C-alpha positions as CSV (number, residue, x, y, z in Angstrom):
1,M,181.3,128.1,87.6
2,K,183.0,125.8,90.1
3,T,185.8,127.4,92.2
4,L,187.1,124.7,94.4
5,K,189.6,125.6,97.1
6,K,191.3,123.2,99.5
7,V,191.1,124.7,103.0
8,Y,192.2,121.8,105.2
9,E,193.9,118.4,104.8
10,D,195.1,115.8,107.3
11,S,195.8,112.1,107.1
12,F,192.1,111.2,107.3
13,Y,190.2,113.8,105.2
14,I,190.2,116.9,103.0
15,V,187.9,119.9,103.3
16,E,187.2,121.9,100.2
17,V,185.0,124.9,99.5
18,D,183.4,125.9,96.3
19,T,183.1,129.6,97.0
20,A,181.0,130.4,93.9
21,N,178.3,127.9,94.7
22,R,178.7,128.0,98.5
23,I,179.3,124.3,98.9
24,L,181.5,122.8,101.6
25,S,183.0,119.3,100.8
26,F,184.2,116.8,103.4
27,V,186.1,114.0,101.6
28,W,187.4,111.0,103.5
29,K,190.7,109.6,102.3
30,E,191.5,105.9,102.1
31,G,193.0,104.0,105.0
32,H,192.1,105.5,108.4
33,P,191.7,102.5,110.7
34,E,193.0,104.4,113.7
35,V,190.0,106.8,113.8
36,D,188.1,106.5,117.0
37,H,185.0,108.2,118.3
38,E,186.8,111.3,119.7
39,R,188.8,111.8,116.5
40,F,185.7,111.3,114.3
41,V,183.6,113.9,116.3
42,A,186.6,116.3,116.2
43,S,186.8,115.9,112.4
44,C,183.1,116.6,112.0
45,C,183.4,119.7,114.2
46,N,186.5,120.9,112.3
47,F,185.0,120.6,108.9
48,I,181.8,122.5,109.7
49,G,183.8,125.3,111.2
50,Y,184.9,126.1,107.6
51,G,181.2,126.4,106.7
52,F,181.0,129.4,109.0
53,E,184.2,130.9,107.8
54,Y,183.1,130.7,104.1
55,R,179.4,131.2,104.6
56,I,178.3,128.1,102.8
57,D,174.7,126.8,102.5
58,S,175.3,123.3,101.0
59,I,177.4,120.4,102.2
60,L,178.8,117.4,100.2
61,I,180.1,114.5,102.3
62,E,182.1,112.0,100.3
63,T,182.2,108.7,102.3
64,K,183.3,106.1,99.7
65,N,186.7,105.7,101.4
66,F,185.2,105.8,104.9
67,T,185.9,102.6,106.8
68,Y,185.2,103.6,110.5
69,T,181.9,102.5,112.0
70,P,180.7,105.3,114.2
71,A,179.8,104.5,117.8
72,P,176.0,104.5,118.6
73,E,176.3,107.7,120.6
74,F,177.6,109.5,117.5
75,F,174.2,109.4,115.8
76,E,172.4,111.1,118.8
77,W,175.2,113.8,118.9
78,Q,174.9,114.2,115.1
79,K,171.1,114.7,115.3
80,T,171.3,117.2,118.1
81,E,174.5,119.1,118.4
82,H,176.1,118.7,115.0
83,H,172.9,119.3,112.9
84,D,172.2,122.3,115.1
85,R,175.4,123.8,113.7
86,Y,174.1,123.1,110.2
87,R,170.9,124.9,111.0
88,K,172.7,127.9,112.6
89,L,174.8,128.1,109.5
90,G,171.7,128.1,107.3
91,V,172.5,124.9,105.5
92,K,169.7,124.1,102.9
93,K,171.0,120.8,101.5
94,V,173.4,118.0,102.5
95,A,174.5,115.4,99.9
96,Y,176.2,112.1,100.9
97,V,178.2,110.2,98.3
98,L,178.2,106.5,99.2
99,H,179.0,103.1,97.7
100,T,176.1,102.1,95.5
101,E,175.0,99.3,97.8
102,Y,174.3,101.8,100.6
103,V,172.4,104.4,98.7
104,D,169.1,102.5,98.6
105,Q,169.5,101.5,102.2
106,M,169.9,105.1,103.3
107,K,167.1,106.3,101.1
108,S,164.8,103.7,102.7
109,L,165.3,105.0,106.2
110,P,162.5,107.2,107.7
111,K,163.1,110.9,106.9
112,E,163.3,113.3,109.8
113,D,162.8,117.0,109.5
114,A,166.3,118.2,110.3
115,G,165.7,121.7,108.9
116,F,167.6,120.9,105.7
117,A,167.2,118.5,102.8
118,T,169.4,115.3,102.7
119,E,170.0,113.0,99.8
120,Y,172.2,110.1,99.0
121,F,174.1,109.4,95.8
122,D,176.7,107.0,94.4
123,D,178.2,109.5,92.1
124,Q,179.7,112.8,93.1
125,R,178.6,114.7,90.0
126,K,175.0,113.7,90.6
127,A,175.3,115.0,94.2
128,E,176.8,118.3,93.0
129,D,174.0,118.7,90.5
130,W,171.4,118.2,93.2
131,L,173.1,120.7,95.5
132,L,173.1,123.3,92.7
133,N,169.4,122.9,91.8
């Protein structure tokens, strides 16, 4: 049974927790052209903090409304510091929901052993199903 609870919302994104299934959702809203590197990193740090509060073990990141292009240094920070938080939290799975045209592109990238499974979907229901199984 899905028990979704909104725990944070600002003008850029919403953070929700499915407490029954231990899933943390990070959903980008439409229209956020003023996001910059610092604000984007702060948003990522804020959302994962709720993972520790609610003791989740799966993450769903909905990026279909995401229009910001992260700076190159973001990806190094993500692989080291941010994903280290995922590992400390005990995250087992991360599902990204993307526009259809990006799913195959992301799936074709070399897989790194991040300590958790990552998959890409164009449908939120499919992503949730994968996280639950």
